[in-house]
N, C-alpha and C positions, 0 to 999 in steps of 0.2 A: 711650755706651750701645752693647752689641754689638748684631748684626744678630739673633741668637737672642732675646734679652731683648725686643727690638723686636717681634719676630713672636710672641712669646708673648703680649705684652700687647695686641697687635693682635687675636689670636683670643680674649683674655678679653673684650674689648671687644665683639666680634661676638657672643658667646655672652649677654653681659648686653643688648645691644641686641635680641637675638631672644625676650627673656624667658624664657631656659633656666636653671633653677637649676645653676649650674656643678658643685657636687659630684655631682649626679644626672645629668649628661649621658649617662654610659655606660648608665645604667639605662634611658634613653629608646631608645639605640641597641639594646640587648639585648630591649627589649620589643618594638620593632618586629619584630626576628628571630623572637622567640618566636611572636607573633602571626601572622606570615607563615606560620611552619610549622605552626600550628594551624588556619590557615584553608586550607590547601592541599586538605583533604577536602571542604570545606563544599560544593563544586559537584556532587560524584558519589558521595559516600559511601552515600546511600540505596540505588542502583540496584547499586552494587558489593556490599554486603552481600547483597542478594536473590539474586545470581548466585554468590555464594562462601559458602555455608553457611547463610545465613537461609531460603532456598527460596521465600519470596515477598516482596512488597512489605510486606504487613501485618507479617509476622516481622520485616522490617528496620525497620518504623516503630515496633516495640516496643523494638528496641535504641535507636533515636535518642530514642524518649520517656523510657526510663530515664535516658539521658545526660543530656537536658535537665532532667528533675528533680534529678539530681546536681547539675548546673551551677548551678541555683538555690539549692540548699541550700549548695553551696560559696560561692555569692556573698555570701550572708549570714554564713557562717561565717568568711569572710576577715577580715571587719572586727572581729568579736568577739575572734577570735583573736590579730589583730594586736595589739589592746589588752594582750592577756595574755602573749603570746610574744614579741611584736615583729615588725615587718613582716618584717625579715630572716628569721627562722626559717619564718615561712609561706611565704614566697617559695621557700625551699629545699625545703621540703615539698611545695609545688606542683610545682616542677621534677621531685622525685625520683618523685612519683605519676605525672605525665604519662609521663616516660621509662621508668619499669619496667614500667607496665600497657601502654604501647605495645609495647615489646618483647614482652611475653606476646600481646598481640594480633596482632601481625604475625608472630611466629616459631612461634606454637602454634596459637591459634584459628583463624586465617584458613587456613594451609595443610593442617590436620585438618578443617576446616569443623565445628568443634565449636561448635553454636549457643549452648549455656547458657555456654561459657566467653567465647565471643564477646560476650555480653550483659553478662557479670560483668565483664570486661577493659574493653569499651569503655565500658559504663556508668560504673564505678569512676572512670576517668580523666577523667570530668566534674569530678571536684574540682580537677584539675591547672591548668589556666588560670585560674580564677577566684582560687585561692591565690596563683598567682604575680602575675597582673594587678593584682588588685584589693589585694593585699598592697603591690604597688608604689604604688599610688594612696594608700593611708594613710601610706606614706612619704614620697610627694611632699606631701601635704598636712601632714604633721608637720614635714618638715625643710626647707622651703621659707619664705623670707621672707614674713610676712603679707600685706604689701602687694604681693606679686607672686604671689599664690596662683592669680588668673585666668588668667595667662600660662603657669604651670606646669601645670594643669589642661588648658589647651587643648593643651598639647605631648603630655600623657598620651593625650586622645582622639584626637589626631593619630596617635600611633603605634599605638594600640590598633584603631581603625576602618582606618587604612591597611594594616595588617596582616591583619585579619578582618572582612571576606572579600575585600577589595580585591585587594591584591598577593598575597595567597594563591591566590585563585582564577586569578589572572592567571599566576601561575607554574604552577599545575597544567596549564593550558590550553598551554602550551608543552612542558613536560616529559613529559605524558602521551602525546602521538603520538610520541615519541622513545624513552622507555624504560618505556611502560606504567603501568597504574594502580597497581599493587602497588610497581614500584620508587618510583614517587613518594611512595607513604606513608612509604618509609624516609627519603626525602629530607627530608621533614617532620619526621621525627624528629631527623634531624642539625640541622636549622634551630632547633628548640626548645632542643635541649640547647646549641647554639653561644650561643644569645640568651641562656638561663639563665645559664651560666657568664660571658657577658662582662657581665652585667648584675651579678650578683651579687659578683664580684670587682672591677668597676670603681667600684662605690659602696659598697664594705664599710665603709669609714671616716666616711660621710656621717652627718650627724644626722638622727635619727629612725627609726633601724633597730632600735632596743632597746625591750624593753617600754614601753608607754605607760601603761598602768593603776597605781594607787597600790600600792605595795608589799602592803599587807593585802588586797587585792581576790582571792578563791580564785578557782580555775577555773569552778567551779559557779555563784558569783555573778557571775563577769564574764559567762558566757553568758547568765544570767537579766536581767543590766542590759540586754544588747543587746537583750531585747523589752519590759523594764521602762521603758526609756527612751521609748516611745512614750507611755505614761501619765503618767510623771513630768515630761517636758518637752513639751507640747501643740506647741509650735513645731517640734519635731523631726517629730512625727505630720503636722503641716502641710506640711513640707518633704518628707515622704514621699508626700503626696498629689500635690505639684506634679511629684516625679518620674514619678509614674505617669502624670500628664497630659501629660509630656513625650513619649512615644511610645506611648501607648495608641491614640490615634488612628492612628498609623502603621501599628502592627499591624492596627488595624481595616481601614484602607484595603486591606491586602493580602488580605484576604478577599474584597472584592466589586468593586474597582477593575480586577483583571485582566479580568474579563468585560467591564465598562465599555470598556476600551481596546481589549481585543482584538477583541471581538464587536460592541458597539453602536456604536463609532467606527470600526471595521474598519481598526485600525491593526496587527492580528496579534499572535501571541505574541510574536514577535520585537521587534514595536515597543514592546510593554509591557515586555520585559526591558530593553531599551535606556533606557526611562523610569527603571526601578529602578537601573539604573547612574548614570545622570545623577544623581538624586537622591543617591546615596551618594557619588559623588564630591565633588559640591557641599558636602556635609556635613562631609567630611574636612577639607577646607582651611577652612570656615567655623568649625569647632571652633576650630582655632589662630587665626582672626582675632578671634572674639568672646571668647577667652580673654585675649588681649593687651588689646583695648578696654575689657574691663571693669574691669582695674585702674586705667585712665584716667577712664572715664567713670562708674564704679561698679557694683558688683555688682547691687544691687537693682534700679537704672535698667535696665541691660542685659538682666536677665532679664525684668523686666516687659514693657518694650517691643519688643526685639527677638527676645526669647524668646516670652513668652506672646500678646501682642496680635498682634505680626507673624504667628505660628503661626496665629491665628485667622483673619485675613486670607488667608494664603496657602493654608490648606486650603480655604477657600471656592472660592478660584482654582482649585485643584487639580481640583475636581470640576466646577464650573459653567462655567468659561471654555471648556474644551476642548469640552464639551456644546453650549455655545453655538455655536461656529465650525465644529464637527463635523470636517471634512476638513483641518484646519490643524495638521498635526503639530508645527510648530515653535512653536506656542501650548502644545502640551502639554509639550514639553521646558522652555519657558521656566517654565511653572508648577511641573513637578517641581523644577527648579533653586531656585527662590524656596522651595519647601516644605523642601527640603534644607538651605538656608543659615538659615531660621528655626528650624528644630528644633535648631541649635547655638546658638542664643542663650539656650538653656536651660543652658550650660556652667557659669554661676556658682553653680548650684544645688548642685554639690559643694563649692564653696568655703564657702559660706553654712551647709551642713550641719556641716562640720568646724569652724567658727569658732562656732555656736551651742552647742556642747558641748565647751569646752577640755578637760574632764575626763575627756570619753568621746569622745576622737576615733574610736577604732576602732569603738566601738558606733555612732556617728552614721552612719559610713560603711557599717556593716552594714545600717542601716536604710534607707540610700540606695540600696544594691544590692537590698534587697528589694522597694522599690518599682520599680526597673528590671525585676525578673523579674515582678512583678505586671501590669507593663503588657503583657507577651506575653499574659496572659489577660484581662485586664480589655476590651482593645480588641475583639477578637473576640467577647467575651461580649455586648458592648453591640450589635454587628451582628447577631449570632445572637437578640437579644431583640427589636430592634427594627426591623430591615431589612423585615421583611414587613408591619410596621405602618405605617410613614412612609417608606418607599422610601430609595433611596440619598442622594437629597438631603437628606431629613429626617435623616438619620444624620449626614452632613456637616455640617448646621446645629449638631446636637447635639455633635458633636466642636468645632466652633469656639466653641461655648458652653462648653465645658469649659476651653478655652485662656482664655477671658476670666474665668473664675471664678478660674483659677490665677493670673491677672494681679492679681486684687483681693486674693488671699491672700498675696501678696508681702509686702504691708505688715506681717504679723505675724512675717515671718522676721527678726526684729533679733537682732542679736549682743550678747553681755554686755559689760560694760566692761573684764574681763581681756583679751578678743580685740580690742577696740577699741584699747586701749593696745599690743597687739603690732603690730596695723597701723602705727599711729602710729612706734612704735620700730623697725619691720622686723625683729622678732624672728620665728624659726621658732616654730611652734605647739607643738613638742616641749618647748619651754621655758616654756609656760604651762600653768597649770592652773586650774581653776574650783573655788575652795574649797567652794562649796555642792555641787557635784556629788560632790567628792571624799568629803565627809562622807556623803552619800548612797549612795555606793557601798560605804562601809566595811562 
């Protein structure tokens, strides 16, 4: 056996042991670069817009709000369109939207300080990263062996959250003092384009990139199915609710915990921001860990105990333990780490959503993404309604109760026989169809 053959087999063995779907490896590399580029602006875009054309923080917030609304719509459409067009085309579309509108934003809108064009270009660019990233998620779920889906999804979120905002913000913190904020935005464009090309050329022959819906499903019917599936398959709706519960408390905590940790516990703004970083860093690596673990321990078991129940406990710890010991910052760090880890216990929800509707894989992920977007609204809404009535401690208990209820709901997230057979045989979901679903979609 030659040394080159031995080295290649050793490399393949390492990839398999890490739980990476080998045909999609370059997709994960490209996704990481893409999301680093997308995350570069996250730490300073609002004040930059206010100083370069928006004219005020309020007008800058309008542009960012438009961007957020478009991201939410793009997150839903990415799954539905992946069913109809195939993840490959949706990813190419996302890359084209991001790159072209960023050129308009950087080369025309900012230099001329044209605020309407700024809002239009920056806002519509919000379709870019959901189409690319969540299109790839559908590809991962469709093209990975069913018994290794947990590992594959763990790697997806490792690359996704590792880039946005973690490494993206870190890159900006280093480049901004050297080349300035404007040039740093051009660097982000280069990274996004490079990541997109690496991903799409590196996985062009991988299973799962083509149209997933049945041939007779029209575009209009396909989009309608992405909504109708909530009613035709109640377990998909339950999965959406579980996904909302996953991060709704996290976004709710961001409303009142800054005051608690900065002012009430006297850790200051910098102390609070460090806790946010610790929580995010812990979550990145825990996503990968629980993805791999869930393939061995079981997706339902991991989701119920390490996601729902453990998050109920860690959310209570996050508020009550630091408040009890008051001046012990290390306790707050420990609690933030624990909460970040347990949030990653929800990683298998993506696997279960794709398995529960093998004939509408993209539509199921569209609903999953809809839940993720809704969480950004539901969490702060709960705080707005109940904080004045029951205080931060009462809201925290309410959040813990939601996690417990989600843990109970996991029992109804059962997968059909077709998906169970795919798990046993190790088949990619792109080769599995649900006859009942296909008939309903026709």
